[in-house]
C-alpha positions as CSV (number, residue, x, y, z in Angstrom):
1,M,102.4,49.4,78.5
2,S,98.6,48.9,78.8
3,L,96.9,51.7,77.5
4,F,96.2,53.1,81.0
5,V,99.1,54.1,81.9
6,V,99.9,56.0,78.9
7,L,96.1,57.5,79.8
8,C,98.1,58.2,82.8
9,L,101.6,59.6,81.1
10,I,99.4,61.6,78.8
11,L,97.7,63.4,81.9
12,C,100.6,64.2,83.7
13,L,102.4,65.2,81.1
14,L,99.9,67.9,80.4
15,L,99.1,69.0,84.0
16,L,102.6,69.8,83.9
17,L,102.7,71.3,80.8
18,G,99.4,73.2,82.2
19,H,101.1,74.3,85.5
20,F,104.4,75.8,84.4
21,G,103.8,76.0,80.8
22,L,106.9,76.5,77.6
23,P,109.4,78.1,79.5
24,E,110.2,82.0,77.6
25,P,113.0,84.6,77.4
26,Y,113.5,87.3,79.6
27,L,110.9,90.4,78.3
28,P,112.5,94.2,78.2
29,G,110.5,96.1,80.6
30,P,107.5,98.0,78.5
31,P,107.9,101.7,78.6
32,A,105.7,104.2,80.7
33,P,102.7,105.0,79.1
34,D,101.5,108.0,77.6
35,P,98.6,110.0,80.5
36,D,96.7,110.3,77.2
37,R,96.1,107.0,76.3
38,I,95.5,105.9,80.1
39,M,91.9,105.5,80.7
40,A,89.6,107.5,82.3
41,E,89.9,107.2,86.4
42,A,92.8,104.9,85.6
43,A,95.3,107.6,86.2
44,P,98.3,107.0,89.9
45,Y,97.9,109.5,91.6
46,R,100.3,111.2,94.7
47,F,98.9,113.2,97.8
48,E,101.4,114.7,100.0
49,G,100.7,114.5,103.3
50,H,102.6,116.6,106.5
51,S,103.1,113.5,108.2
52,G,107.0,111.9,107.2
53,V,105.5,109.0,106.8
54,C,104.5,107.8,103.2
55,F,102.0,104.9,102.1
56,I,102.6,103.1,99.0
57,L,99.2,101.8,97.7
58,C,99.6,99.4,94.4
59,H,96.3,97.4,93.1
60,G,95.2,94.6,91.7
61,F,95.3,92.0,88.7
62,R,93.6,93.6,85.7
63,G,92.5,96.6,87.8
64,S,94.0,100.2,87.7
65,A,95.4,102.6,90.8
66,H,91.2,104.3,90.8
67,N,90.7,100.7,93.2
68,T,92.8,101.9,95.8
69,R,92.1,105.9,95.6
70,S,89.5,106.1,98.1
71,L,91.6,104.3,100.6
72,G,94.8,106.6,99.5
73,E,92.5,109.6,99.6
74,F,91.2,108.3,103.6
75,I,95.1,108.0,104.2
76,H,95.7,111.6,103.6
77,Q,93.1,113.0,105.3
78,M,94.8,110.9,108.2
79,G,98.3,113.7,107.3
80,H,100.2,111.5,105.2
81,T,101.2,111.2,101.9
82,A,99.4,108.3,99.9
83,I,101.0,107.1,96.9
84,G,98.9,105.0,94.4
85,V,101.1,103.3,92.0
86,L,99.3,101.6,88.0
87,L,100.9,98.8,87.1
88,P,102.1,97.9,83.9
89,G,100.5,97.1,81.6
90,H,97.2,98.3,83.0
91,G,95.2,101.0,82.8
92,T,95.5,101.4,79.3
93,T,94.4,98.3,76.9
94,I,94.2,94.7,77.0
95,E,96.6,94.2,74.4
96,E,99.3,96.2,75.9
97,M,99.1,93.3,79.5
98,T,99.7,90.9,76.4
99,K,103.4,92.1,77.0
100,V,104.3,92.2,80.8
101,R,105.1,89.2,83.8
102,Y,105.2,89.3,87.1
103,Y,108.8,90.7,87.1
104,H,107.3,93.2,85.8
105,W,105.1,94.2,87.8
106,Y,107.7,93.5,90.6
107,D,110.5,96.0,89.2
108,H,107.6,98.7,89.4
109,L,107.0,98.5,92.8
110,E,110.3,97.6,93.9
111,K,111.6,100.8,92.4
112,V,109.0,102.9,93.6
113,F,109.5,101.4,97.3
114,L,113.2,102.4,97.1
115,E,112.7,105.7,95.2
116,E,110.6,106.7,98.0
117,R,112.6,105.2,101.3
118,S,114.7,107.7,101.6
119,R,112.1,110.7,101.2
120,Y,110.1,110.1,104.5
121,R,111.6,108.5,107.7
122,K,108.9,105.3,107.3
123,V,107.1,104.3,104.8
124,V,104.2,101.9,104.3
125,L,103.0,99.2,102.1
126,V,99.3,98.7,101.5
127,G,98.4,96.0,98.0
128,F,95.3,95.1,97.2
129,S,94.7,91.5,95.3
130,L,97.8,91.0,93.0
131,G,98.6,93.6,94.5
132,G,98.9,92.4,98.2
133,M,101.3,89.3,97.1
134,L,103.5,92.2,95.4
135,T,103.9,93.6,98.5
136,L,104.8,91.0,100.5
137,D,107.1,90.5,97.6
138,V,108.8,93.8,98.1
139,A,108.9,93.4,101.7
140,A,110.7,89.5,101.9
141,R,112.8,91.1,99.3
142,N,114.3,93.8,101.2
143,A,113.7,92.2,104.6
144,D,117.8,92.2,105.6
145,S,117.9,96.0,103.7
146,F,115.2,99.0,103.4
147,R,112.2,97.2,105.5
148,P,109.0,99.3,105.1
149,A,107.8,99.8,108.7
150,A,104.8,98.2,108.1
151,L,102.6,96.1,105.6
152,I,98.4,96.5,104.9
153,T,97.0,93.6,102.4
154,I,93.4,93.1,101.6
155,S,92.4,90.2,99.5
156,A,95.8,89.3,99.2
157,P,96.6,85.3,97.2
158,V,100.0,83.2,97.3
159,F,97.9,80.6,95.9
160,L,94.5,79.8,93.6
161,N,94.8,76.2,93.7
162,G,96.4,73.3,96.1
163,F,95.9,71.5,99.3
164,Y,96.5,74.1,102.2
165,N,95.0,74.9,105.8
166,G,94.1,70.9,105.8
167,R,91.3,71.2,102.8
168,L,91.0,71.0,99.2
169,V,91.1,74.6,97.4
170,L,89.8,75.1,93.9
171,A,89.1,78.7,93.2
172,H,90.1,78.2,89.6
173,P,90.4,74.7,88.2
174,T,91.0,76.3,84.8
175,A,94.0,77.9,86.0
176,A,95.7,74.3,86.2
177,L,95.9,74.6,82.5
178,S,96.7,78.2,81.8
179,G,100.1,76.9,80.4
180,I,98.5,75.4,77.7
181,M,96.0,78.1,77.2
182,R,98.1,80.9,76.6
183,I,100.0,78.7,73.4
184,F,96.2,79.0,71.5
185,Q,95.5,82.7,72.6
186,K,96.4,85.5,74.0
187,E,93.5,87.1,75.6
188,Y,90.6,85.0,77.6
189,P,87.5,87.0,77.2
190,L,85.6,86.8,79.9
191,D,82.4,87.4,78.9
192,K,80.7,88.7,82.5
193,K,77.6,90.9,81.9
194,L,77.4,92.5,84.9
195,P,73.7,92.8,86.4
196,P,71.9,96.7,87.0
197,G,73.9,98.7,89.9
198,V,76.0,96.1,90.6
199,Q,78.7,98.8,89.6
200,R,77.5,101.3,91.6
201,Q,77.8,98.8,94.9
202,N,81.4,98.4,94.1
203,P,82.7,100.6,91.9
204,W,86.3,99.0,89.6
205,V,87.9,100.1,86.4
206,G,90.2,97.8,84.6
207,Y,90.2,95.2,82.0
208,M,86.4,93.5,82.6
209,D,85.8,91.6,79.1
210,S,89.2,89.4,78.8
211,M,92.1,89.0,80.6
212,A,95.4,88.1,79.1
213,L,96.8,84.9,79.5
214,D,100.7,85.6,79.6
215,A,100.5,87.9,82.3
216,F,98.4,85.5,84.3
217,H,100.1,82.6,84.4
218,S,103.4,84.6,84.7
219,F,101.5,86.1,88.5
220,K,100.6,82.1,88.8
221,I,103.6,80.8,88.2
222,S,105.2,83.4,90.3
223,M,103.4,82.7,93.8
224,R,105.3,79.3,94.7
225,A,108.1,81.7,95.3
226,V,106.2,84.3,97.4
227,R,105.5,81.5,99.4
228,N,108.6,80.4,100.1
229,R,109.7,84.1,101.1
230,L,106.7,85.1,103.5
231,G,108.9,83.5,106.8
232,R,111.0,86.3,105.8
233,I,109.0,89.0,106.8
234,S,108.8,90.5,110.3
235,V,107.4,94.1,110.0
236,P,104.4,95.2,111.5
237,Y,101.7,93.2,109.4
238,C,97.9,93.8,108.8
239,S,95.7,91.7,107.1
240,V,92.1,92.8,105.4
241,M,90.2,89.4,103.2
242,A,85.8,88.8,103.2
243,A,85.1,85.5,103.3
244,N,83.0,84.8,101.5
245,D,85.6,86.3,98.3
246,Q,84.8,84.2,95.1
247,T,87.5,85.3,93.8
248,V,90.7,84.3,96.3
249,S,90.3,81.6,98.6
250,A,90.0,83.1,102.6
251,E,92.1,80.1,103.1
252,N,95.1,82.5,101.6
253,Q,94.5,85.0,105.0
254,F,95.4,81.3,107.2
255,Y,98.0,80.7,105.8
256,I,99.9,84.2,105.3
257,Y,99.2,85.0,108.7
258,S,100.9,82.1,109.6
259,R,103.8,81.4,108.1
260,I,105.2,85.3,108.5
261,Q,106.9,86.6,111.6
262,S,105.8,89.6,112.3
263,R,105.3,89.5,116.1
264,E,102.6,93.0,115.6
265,K,99.8,91.1,113.3
266,R,96.3,91.8,112.6
267,A,93.4,89.5,110.7
268,F,90.1,91.3,110.3
269,M,88.1,88.3,108.1
270,L,83.8,89.8,107.9
271,L,81.2,88.0,105.9
272,L,79.4,90.0,103.1
273,P,75.9,89.3,102.4
274,P,74.8,88.3,98.6
275,D,74.7,90.7,96.2
276,L,76.1,89.9,92.5
277,T,79.4,91.0,93.7
278,N,82.9,89.4,93.6
279,M,82.8,90.3,97.5
280,H,86.5,90.5,96.6
281,S,87.0,94.5,95.9
282,L,86.4,95.3,99.4
283,L,88.4,99.2,99.4
284,T,85.4,100.0,96.6
285,H,82.7,97.7,97.9
286,H,79.6,100.2,98.9
287,Y,79.2,98.3,102.7
288,A,82.8,96.7,103.3
289,S,84.5,99.3,102.9
290,H,84.1,101.8,106.0
291,K,84.5,98.5,108.0
292,V,87.9,98.4,106.0
293,F,89.0,101.7,106.2
294,H,88.0,101.5,110.1
295,F,89.9,98.4,111.0
296,I,92.9,99.8,108.6
297,R,92.8,103.0,110.6
298,Q,93.5,101.5,114.4
299,F,96.3,100.0,113.0
300,I,98.5,102.5,111.5
301,D,97.5,104.9,114.4
302,D,99.0,101.9,116.8
303,T,101.9,101.0,114.4
304,L,102.0,104.8,113.9
305,D,102.5,105.4,117.9
306,E,104.4,102.9,119.6
307,S,107.5,103.8,116.3
308,G,107.5,107.5,117.6
309,Q,105.7,108.2,114.6
310,A,102.3,109.9,116.3
311,E,101.7,112.8,113.7
312,N,98.5,113.9,116.3
313,G,100.6,115.3,118.5
314,T,100.1,112.6,121.3
315,P,102.9,111.2,123.3
316,P,103.5,107.3,121.6
317,L,102.4,104.9,123.5
318,M,106.0,104.5,125.8
319,E,106.2,107.4,126.2
320,R,102.9,107.9,128.0
321,V,103.8,104.7,130.3
322,K,107.0,106.1,131.4
323,N,105.2,110.0,132.3
324,I,102.6,108.0,134.7
325,F,104.6,106.3,135.8
326,R,106.7,110.0,136.8
327,R,103.6,111.4,137.6
328,N,102.5,108.4,140.7
329,K,104.7,106.4,142.7
330,P,104.3,102.6,142.9
331,E,102.0,102.4,145.4
332,D,99.3,104.5,144.0
333,L,99.3,101.9,140.9
334,I,98.2,99.4,142.6
335,H,94.3,99.2,143.3
């Protein structure tokens, strides 16, 4: 066997190990964090509304409930209930995050969804980044039982690298080696010193200085299963993403949009001006947030109106159409 063939085999083995990693036993779920240990502004929230409609908002990887709070407050101002979850391992210390995996996050969000589903007429799932992927997964796995009324995702990934939609995507080349890296270290320092003013332009609360490799690897390898389940989703869907997102490739939006089976689906892509942010955290971005909120509100109003859930006293869309025909003769409607 030639040296070239041996080297190729070694390279293939390294890539396989880097992608899949070594198997590990199932880890028990972590206990709920002590409120005193949750970092400032990272705690989960609940804003009770009066419309009978509940929105469950889920933050992203390394983030916290703070990063969805402004959208939660906006939705609450519309009269709806807004619940911001804090995923296991988040909002406390990076050491806690090294103990959690994707299935812990999924179980937590699904538990909240099923609990609230019995208390409200309608429940809408809203997810940012990792939270968006989780909401897609919850909707797909519950497609035959307790489906959400609608889905809203912001900057949601279902892949990091690969060949998608006719082009090669390499958003995170080093992610291909996460299965090997996690063997040698639990935390990966990010060492990203943000220029002065960036935090004011795009406020974000979470683990900025390091990343838990075990948790990241679990997040990465779970994407394939989520992609395979996208075709089970048929509820109204709204997607928002920045075309120049530096964390999640915009190809993700095209991929998700083309594979879900929803008849009612909308996608909003915006191009952000260069401002030293990562163009990813759209819910708190000083330039993008008001545009994102406006688009989401249109989707919410139209979706709830068509399902008979309009809370401002306006008759649902089909009822308004029927009223027009009651008031007018057929020939009066022809112009």
